[in-house]
C-alpha positions as CSV (number, residue, x, y, z in Angstrom):
1,X,124.7,69.7,48.6
2,X,122.7,70.5,45.4
3,X,123.9,67.5,43.8
4,X,123.9,65.4,46.5
5,X,120.7,67.2,49.3
6,X,120.5,63.7,50.9
7,X,124.2,63.5,52.0
8,X,124.5,64.4,55.6
9,X,126.9,66.4,57.3
10,X,129.6,65.7,59.7
11,X,132.1,67.6,61.3
12,X,135.7,65.7,61.8
13,X,135.3,64.3,64.8
14,X,139.9,65.4,65.6
15,X,139.3,68.4,64.4
16,X,136.2,69.0,66.8
17,X,138.0,67.6,69.7
18,X,140.8,70.0,68.9
19,X,138.3,72.6,69.0
20,X,136.7,71.5,72.3
21,X,140.8,72.0,74.5
22,X,141.6,75.4,72.1
23,X,138.0,76.8,73.2
24,X,137.8,75.8,76.8
25,X,141.6,76.6,77.5
26,X,140.8,80.4,75.8
27,X,137.7,81.2,77.9
28,X,139.3,80.4,81.5
29,X,142.3,83.4,82.0
30,X,143.9,80.4,84.9
31,X,144.4,77.9,83.1
32,X,145.9,79.8,79.8
33,X,148.7,81.5,82.0
34,X,149.0,78.5,83.2
35,X,149.4,77.0,79.4
36,X,151.4,80.2,78.8
37,X,154.2,79.9,80.7
38,X,155.1,76.3,80.6
39,X,155.0,77.7,76.7
40,X,157.9,80.4,77.8
41,X,159.9,77.8,80.2
42,X,160.5,75.5,76.5
43,X,160.9,79.0,74.6
44,X,163.3,80.4,77.5
45,X,165.5,77.1,76.8
46,X,164.8,76.8,73.0
47,X,165.9,80.2,72.4
48,X,170.0,79.6,73.6
49,X,171.8,76.7,72.0
50,X,174.2,76.7,76.2
51,X,170.5,76.1,77.6
52,X,169.3,74.0,75.5
53,X,172.4,72.2,76.1
54,X,172.3,72.6,80.5
55,X,168.7,70.8,80.1
56,X,170.2,68.6,77.8
57,X,172.1,67.3,79.9
58,X,169.4,66.4,82.9
59,X,166.5,65.7,81.0
60,X,166.0,62.2,79.3
61,X,162.8,64.0,77.6
62,X,163.0,67.0,75.8
63,X,160.7,70.5,76.4
64,X,158.0,70.2,73.5
65,X,157.0,74.1,72.0
66,X,152.9,74.8,71.7
67,X,151.6,74.0,68.3
68,X,148.6,76.8,67.7
69,X,146.9,74.1,65.7
70,X,148.0,71.3,67.3
71,X,146.0,70.8,70.6
72,X,147.7,67.6,70.7
73,X,151.2,69.4,71.1
74,X,149.8,70.8,74.8
75,X,149.9,67.2,75.8
76,X,153.5,66.3,74.8
77,X,154.4,69.7,76.3
78,X,152.9,69.2,79.6
79,X,153.9,65.8,79.7
80,X,157.2,66.2,79.4
81,X,157.5,69.4,82.1
82,X,155.3,67.6,84.6
83,X,157.5,64.2,84.9
84,X,160.7,65.9,85.1
85,X,159.6,68.7,87.2
86,X,162.7,69.6,89.6
87,X,164.8,68.2,86.9
88,X,164.0,71.4,85.2
89,X,164.2,73.7,88.4
90,X,168.4,71.8,88.9
91,X,168.9,73.3,85.1
92,X,167.7,76.6,86.0
93,X,169.3,76.6,89.1
94,X,172.5,75.6,87.5
95,X,172.2,78.7,84.7
96,X,171.2,81.5,88.0
97,X,175.2,80.3,90.0
98,X,177.2,80.0,86.3
99,X,179.2,82.7,85.7
100,X,179.4,81.8,81.9
101,X,175.8,83.1,81.3
102,X,175.1,86.9,80.5
103,X,173.0,88.8,83.2
104,X,169.4,88.3,80.9
105,X,169.8,85.0,80.8
106,X,170.0,84.6,84.9
107,X,167.3,86.9,85.3
108,X,165.5,84.9,82.7
109,X,166.2,81.6,84.6
110,X,165.4,84.0,88.3
111,X,161.6,85.1,86.9
112,X,160.9,81.1,86.0
113,X,162.0,79.7,88.9
114,X,159.9,81.9,90.9
115,X,157.3,80.8,89.0
116,X,158.3,77.2,88.8
117,X,158.9,76.9,93.0
118,X,154.9,78.4,93.2
119,X,152.5,74.8,94.2
120,X,150.4,76.8,92.8
121,X,152.1,76.0,89.4
122,X,152.6,72.8,90.4
123,X,148.9,71.8,90.7
124,X,148.3,73.6,87.5
125,X,150.7,71.4,85.4
126,X,149.1,68.4,87.1
127,X,145.7,69.3,86.6
128,X,146.9,69.9,82.5
129,X,148.8,66.7,82.0
130,X,145.8,64.1,84.0
131,X,143.3,65.8,80.7
132,X,145.1,66.7,78.2
133,X,146.3,63.6,78.5
134,X,142.8,61.1,78.2
135,X,142.3,64.2,75.4
136,X,145.2,62.8,73.8
137,X,144.3,58.9,73.8
138,X,141.2,59.3,72.5
139,X,142.4,62.0,69.7
140,X,145.0,59.8,68.2
141,X,142.1,56.3,68.3
142,X,140.2,58.9,66.1
143,X,143.0,59.1,63.8
144,X,143.2,55.4,63.8
145,X,142.3,53.7,60.2
146,X,139.1,51.8,59.6
147,X,136.9,53.8,62.4
148,X,133.5,53.9,61.9
149,X,130.9,56.9,63.5
150,X,129.4,53.8,66.2
151,X,133.6,53.4,67.2
152,X,133.6,56.9,67.5
153,X,131.0,57.9,69.1
154,X,132.2,55.1,72.1
155,X,134.9,56.4,72.6
156,X,133.8,60.3,73.3
157,X,131.4,58.8,75.3
158,X,134.1,57.7,77.0
159,X,136.1,60.6,77.4
160,X,132.4,62.7,78.8
161,X,131.7,59.9,81.2
162,X,135.3,60.4,82.4
163,X,135.8,64.3,82.5
164,X,132.5,64.2,84.2
165,X,134.0,61.7,86.8
166,X,137.5,63.9,87.1
167,X,135.0,67.0,87.7
168,X,134.2,65.7,90.7
169,X,137.0,63.9,92.4
170,X,140.3,65.7,89.7
171,X,141.1,68.4,92.3
172,X,141.4,66.2,95.1
173,X,143.1,64.0,93.6
174,X,145.7,66.1,92.1
175,X,145.9,68.8,94.8
176,X,147.0,65.4,97.2
177,X,149.2,64.3,94.7
178,X,151.2,67.6,93.9
179,X,151.2,68.2,98.0
180,X,153.1,65.4,97.8
181,X,155.9,66.3,95.9
182,X,156.0,69.3,96.8
183,X,157.2,68.4,100.0
184,X,159.4,66.6,98.4
185,X,161.5,69.3,96.5
186,X,160.5,71.5,99.1
187,X,157.7,73.6,97.6
188,X,155.9,76.0,100.1
189,X,151.8,74.7,99.1
190,X,150.3,77.6,100.0
191,X,152.9,79.2,97.2
192,X,151.9,81.0,94.8
193,X,148.3,82.3,95.4
194,X,147.3,85.4,96.5
195,X,145.4,87.1,99.7
196,X,142.2,85.3,100.7
197,X,139.1,87.4,99.4
198,X,137.4,89.0,101.4
199,X,132.8,88.4,100.0
200,X,129.5,90.5,101.4
201,X,126.5,88.6,101.3
202,X,123.7,90.4,102.6
203,X,120.4,88.8,103.9
204,X,117.5,87.7,101.4
205,X,115.4,90.8,103.1
206,X,117.6,93.6,101.2
207,X,115.8,97.0,103.3
208,X,117.4,96.0,106.3
209,X,120.3,97.4,105.5
210,X,121.9,97.4,108.9
211,X,125.5,95.4,110.3
212,X,123.9,92.6,112.2
213,X,122.3,91.2,108.9
214,X,125.6,90.9,106.5
215,X,127.3,88.6,106.5
216,X,131.2,87.8,106.1
217,X,132.1,84.8,104.4
218,X,135.8,84.4,103.9
219,X,137.5,82.0,100.5
220,X,140.6,80.2,101.0
221,X,143.5,80.0,98.3
222,X,142.8,76.7,97.2
223,X,139.3,76.9,96.3
224,X,139.6,80.4,94.7
225,X,141.6,78.7,93.0
226,X,139.1,76.1,92.1
227,X,136.6,77.8,91.5
228,X,138.4,79.9,88.7
229,X,140.4,77.1,87.1
230,X,139.7,73.5,88.0
231,X,135.4,74.4,87.8
232,X,135.3,76.3,85.5
233,X,138.0,74.7,83.0
234,X,136.0,71.3,83.4
235,X,132.6,73.0,83.2
236,X,134.1,74.2,79.5
237,X,135.3,71.3,78.5
238,X,131.7,69.0,79.3
239,X,129.9,71.6,78.0
240,X,131.8,72.2,74.4
241,X,132.3,68.1,73.7
242,X,128.2,67.7,74.6
243,X,127.2,70.4,72.1
244,X,129.9,69.7,68.9
245,X,129.3,66.1,69.1
246,X,125.8,66.4,69.5
247,X,125.0,65.8,65.8
248,X,127.6,62.5,66.0
249,X,125.9,61.3,68.4
250,X,122.1,62.0,67.0
251,X,123.3,60.6,63.7
252,X,124.6,57.2,65.0
253,X,121.2,57.3,67.1
254,X,119.1,56.7,63.4
255,X,120.2,54.1,62.4
256,X,121.5,52.0,65.6
257,X,118.2,50.1,65.5
258,X,120.2,47.8,62.9
259,X,122.6,45.7,65.0
260,X,123.6,45.5,68.9
261,X,121.8,46.4,71.8
262,X,119.5,48.5,69.4
263,X,118.8,45.0,67.3
264,X,117.9,42.8,69.9
265,X,115.9,45.5,72.6
266,X,114.0,47.3,69.9
267,X,110.4,46.7,69.7
268,X,108.5,46.2,67.0
269,X,106.3,49.8,66.6
270,X,109.5,51.3,68.1
271,X,111.8,49.5,65.2
272,X,109.0,50.7,62.4
273,X,109.8,54.5,64.4
274,X,113.5,54.3,63.3
275,X,112.7,53.1,59.6
276,X,110.0,55.7,59.3
277,X,112.5,58.7,60.1
278,X,115.1,57.2,58.2
279,X,112.9,56.8,55.2
280,X,112.2,60.5,56.0
281,X,116.1,61.4,55.6
282,X,116.7,59.0,52.4
283,X,113.6,59.5,50.5
284,X,115.1,57.7,47.3
285,X,117.6,54.8,48.5
286,X,115.1,53.1,50.8
287,X,111.7,51.4,49.7
288,X,109.6,52.2,53.3
289,X,107.3,48.8,53.5
290,X,109.7,45.9,52.3
291,X,112.6,48.3,54.8
292,X,110.0,47.6,58.2
293,X,109.6,43.2,56.9
294,X,113.3,43.6,56.6
295,X,114.0,45.3,60.5
296,X,111.6,43.0,62.2
297,X,113.0,40.0,60.3
298,X,116.1,40.6,60.7
299,X,117.1,40.2,64.0
300,X,116.0,36.0,64.0
301,X,118.0,35.6,60.6
302,X,121.5,37.0,62.8
303,X,121.0,35.0,65.5
304,X,120.8,31.6,63.5
305,X,124.1,32.8,61.7
306,X,126.0,35.0,63.8
307,X,129.5,33.3,65.7
308,X,129.0,31.1,68.9
309,X,132.0,33.8,70.4
310,X,130.1,36.4,69.3
311,X,126.4,38.5,71.4
312,X,124.3,39.8,69.2
313,X,124.8,42.8,72.0
314,X,127.6,43.2,71.2
315,X,127.8,43.2,67.8
316,X,128.9,46.4,65.1
317,X,126.9,47.4,62.2
318,X,130.0,45.7,59.9
319,X,129.2,42.3,61.9
320,X,125.9,42.5,60.1
321,X,126.8,43.6,56.9
322,X,129.5,41.0,56.4
323,X,126.6,38.6,57.9
324,X,124.7,39.4,54.8
325,X,127.0,39.1,52.0
326,X,129.0,36.4,53.7
327,X,125.4,34.1,52.9
328,X,124.6,36.5,50.3
329,X,121.6,37.8,51.5
330,X,121.6,40.3,50.1
331,X,118.8,40.7,48.0
332,X,116.8,39.8,51.0
333,X,117.6,42.4,53.1
334,X,119.0,45.4,50.4
335,X,117.0,47.9,52.1
336,X,119.5,46.8,55.4
337,X,122.4,47.1,53.2
338,X,122.2,49.6,51.9
339,X,121.8,51.6,55.5
340,X,124.6,49.7,57.1
341,X,126.3,51.0,54.0
342,X,125.1,54.4,54.2
343,X,126.1,54.3,57.9
344,X,129.8,53.1,57.7
345,X,130.7,55.8,54.8
346,X,130.1,58.7,56.7
347,X,133.1,60.0,57.6
348,X,134.8,59.5,61.3
349,X,137.9,61.9,60.9
350,X,139.7,64.0,57.5
351,X,142.6,63.9,59.1
352,X,144.3,61.2,57.2
353,X,143.6,63.8,54.4
354,X,145.2,66.6,55.4
355,X,148.6,64.8,56.8
356,X,148.2,64.1,52.8
357,X,148.5,67.4,51.5
358,X,151.2,68.4,54.2
359,X,153.7,66.1,52.6
360,X,153.4,68.2,49.5
361,X,154.7,71.8,51.8
362,X,157.8,68.7,52.5
363,X,158.0,67.3,48.4
364,X,158.4,70.9,47.2
365,X,160.5,73.5,49.1
366,X,162.4,76.1,48.0
367,X,165.2,74.1,46.6
368,X,162.3,72.6,43.5
369,X,160.4,75.0,42.8
370,X,161.6,74.7,38.7
371,X,159.8,70.9,39.9
372,X,156.6,70.0,37.8
373,X,153.2,68.7,38.7
374,X,153.7,65.2,37.4
375,X,156.9,64.5,39.6
376,X,155.8,66.3,42.3
377,X,152.1,63.8,42.0
378,X,154.3,61.0,42.0
379,X,156.8,61.6,44.6
380,X,153.7,62.8,47.1
381,X,152.0,59.3,46.3
382,X,155.3,57.3,46.9
383,X,155.1,59.5,49.9
384,X,151.8,58.9,51.3
385,X,152.2,55.6,50.6
386,X,155.1,55.1,52.3
387,X,154.0,51.7,53.4
388,X,153.7,49.7,50.1
389,X,156.5,52.1,49.2
390,X,159.2,50.5,51.8
391,X,157.9,46.8,50.7
392,X,159.2,47.2,47.0
393,X,162.5,45.8,46.5
394,X,164.4,48.5,44.2
395,X,167.0,46.0,43.4
396,X,164.3,44.4,41.0
397,X,162.7,47.4,40.4
398,X,166.1,48.8,38.3
399,X,166.4,45.7,36.7
400,X,163.2,45.7,35.3
401,X,163.7,48.9,34.2
402,X,167.0,48.7,32.5
403,X,165.8,45.3,30.6
404,X,161.8,46.8,29.5
405,X,164.8,49.3,28.3
406,X,167.8,47.5,26.8
407,X,168.5,48.5,23.6
408,X,170.9,45.5,22.3
409,X,170.1,43.2,19.6
410,X,171.6,39.7,19.7
411,X,172.8,38.9,16.9
């Protein structure tokens, strides 16, 4: 920041989305408990090769473990259990009725069967599966190459919109689906819940504490579960999404007058205000007076040069920048070109960079502890750029190397 005081810090979108799920689940005990029970099921089978073989004979997609650092692993774990719920139950039943397993294995299977025969747990798995699958879709799209801040903001806005909609209708939807499936496999829809909770509420006149002025309200098991699990989880997810991605949205709003609906709809005074705000943040990068003139005229220039298949409201920052460079207009719209370049180079995620560093752990193992720096760097580049590596013809490379090292002298 000392060298580049105008540089904006944009948190990695993929990591921030990971923290959204982590923090939201940590604050909801019932939701965290459900994920822990799913992990216990995986650990039970994974802890024994014989138990794993029984499970493998029942499933087409094996259960997955949950990682403490990769939130997306929870999506795979929940999906594998949700789509094969009865098959896992059958594997547990086979273990409890078999004579080949010891008492510890049978007791563990009985304990897990009690959990899985609970409608409360089945409903929890359904809710988590719906939520995590949508978060995973967004997470995967954010990690693709050639992403820019505008696309990332739109994808996150779509996820937030879905979460708000799911909060209104999701519990009933998941409850109905879980009830239908529970009836098919013979699970009581009232199982797993505690007794009804009694709440005493007094009237506004607290000075009169007679029995007649005290009302008693009963909350059903399903309502209590909805409040303690679903509502709290959704509220936390929405709150985390709003707070963690506010900076990204604010940054996108600073530049949005240069493309799309902002370029089409903003009045001249609004455009001028946006230019002034941007110039105040990047004092040394723009000529404010020239920038204002460019911003007021660029809309008409783009409309004449825009391909017929693209409408102005659907343009993005890259489309506008391509038009400027394609028609050699960067000298006429130098400030706009600079602003678009600044925006397009703002990072969305550093996940791909971290994967590159993760390769080092796979390459330099304890068996290769004596590897020198040059060889490690070369192997890391080959592993990171695996697409280019796979396209190389080893026969041509070996032949070229042999010819270059040939020491035979023709007499």
